[in-house]
C-alpha positions in Angstrom: 176.5 141.5 208.5 175.7 137.8 207.8 171.9 138.3 208.3 172.0 141.1 205.7 173.7 139.0 203.2 171.2 136.1 203.8 168.3 138.5 203.4 169.9 140.0 200.1 170.1 136.4 198.8 166.8 135.2 200.0 164.7 138.0 198.8 165.0 137.4 195.0 164.3 133.7 195.6 161.3 134.5 197.7 159.8 136.8 195.1 160.4 134.4 192.2 158.7 131.7 194.2 155.8 134.0 195.0 155.3 135.1 191.4 155.3 131.4 190.2 153.2 130.3 193.0 150.5 133.1 192.1 150.6 132.3 188.5 149.7 128.7 188.7 146.1 129.1 190.5 145.2 131.7 187.8 146.3 129.3 185.0 143.6 126.7 186.3 140.8 129.3 185.9 138.5 128.8 182.9 139.8 130.7 180.0 137.6 132.9 177.6 136.7 131.7 174.0 139.4 133.7 172.2 142.9 133.1 173.6 146.3 132.7 172.3 148.6 129.9 173.1 152.2 130.7 173.9 154.9 128.2 174.3 158.8 128.6 174.2 159.1 127.7 170.7 156.1 129.2 168.8 153.2 131.8 169.3 149.7 131.0 167.8 148.1 134.4 167.2 144.4 135.1 167.5 142.9 134.7 163.9 141.2 138.1 164.1 144.5 139.8 164.6 146.2 138.2 161.7 144.8 140.6 159.0 146.5 144.0 159.1 144.1 146.9 158.5 145.4 150.1 157.1 145.0 153.1 159.1 141.7 155.3 158.7 143.6 158.2 157.0 145.0 155.9 154.4 141.7 154.2 153.9 140.0 157.5 153.4 142.6 158.7 150.9 142.0 155.6 148.9 138.3 155.9 148.9 138.7 159.6 147.9 140.9 158.8 145.1 138.6 156.0 143.9 135.7 158.5 143.9 137.5 161.1 142.2 138.6 158.8 139.3 135.0 157.6 138.8 133.5 161.2 139.0 136.2 162.4 136.6 135.4 159.8 134.0 131.7 160.4 134.3 132.0 164.1 134.2 134.1 164.1 131.0 131.8 161.6 129.4 128.8 163.8 130.2 130.7 166.8 128.7 131.7 164.9 125.5 127.9 163.8 125.1 126.7 167.4 125.6 124.9 166.4 128.8 123.9 169.2 131.3 126.1 169.4 134.4 124.4 166.8 136.7 125.9 165.0 139.5 123.9 161.8 140.0 125.5 160.3 142.9 124.3 159.5 146.5 126.2 159.0 149.6 128.8 160.8 151.3 132.1 160.3 153.0 135.3 160.4 151.3 134.2 158.6 148.2 131.4 161.0 147.6 133.5 164.0 148.1 136.1 162.6 145.7 133.4 161.8 143.2 131.9 165.4 143.2 135.3 167.0 142.8 136.4 164.7 140.1 133.1 165.0 138.2 133.5 168.8 138.3 137.0 168.7 137.1 136.2 166.1 134.4 133.2 168.1 133.1 135.2 171.4 132.8 138.2 169.7 131.5 136.9 169.0 127.9 135.8 171.2 125.1 132.3 169.9 124.0 132.1 169.1 120.4 130.9 171.7 118.2 
């Protein structure tokens, strides 16, 4: 019974000593160029990680909206100036899709002057 109690008390102490003993040689190894410094009082993050980037879906929606607004204004302007329906826009992606939809909506939203 006494041996079991000694083993139960000694195991956590041995495991923690092993964990601290294994960590010290690893800390002496050369570190890569980009590292973070951690202490008990403060954490210094990696400079590249400090800028939060919006998710791709949100970024695509914003590009589509920007393209739609640009296309709508250009399409409406072309309609008012009696220009033929002509989408002059190169490129693709969310901005291009929004531009094409906006141009079509803008061109057909006005009544050309008589």
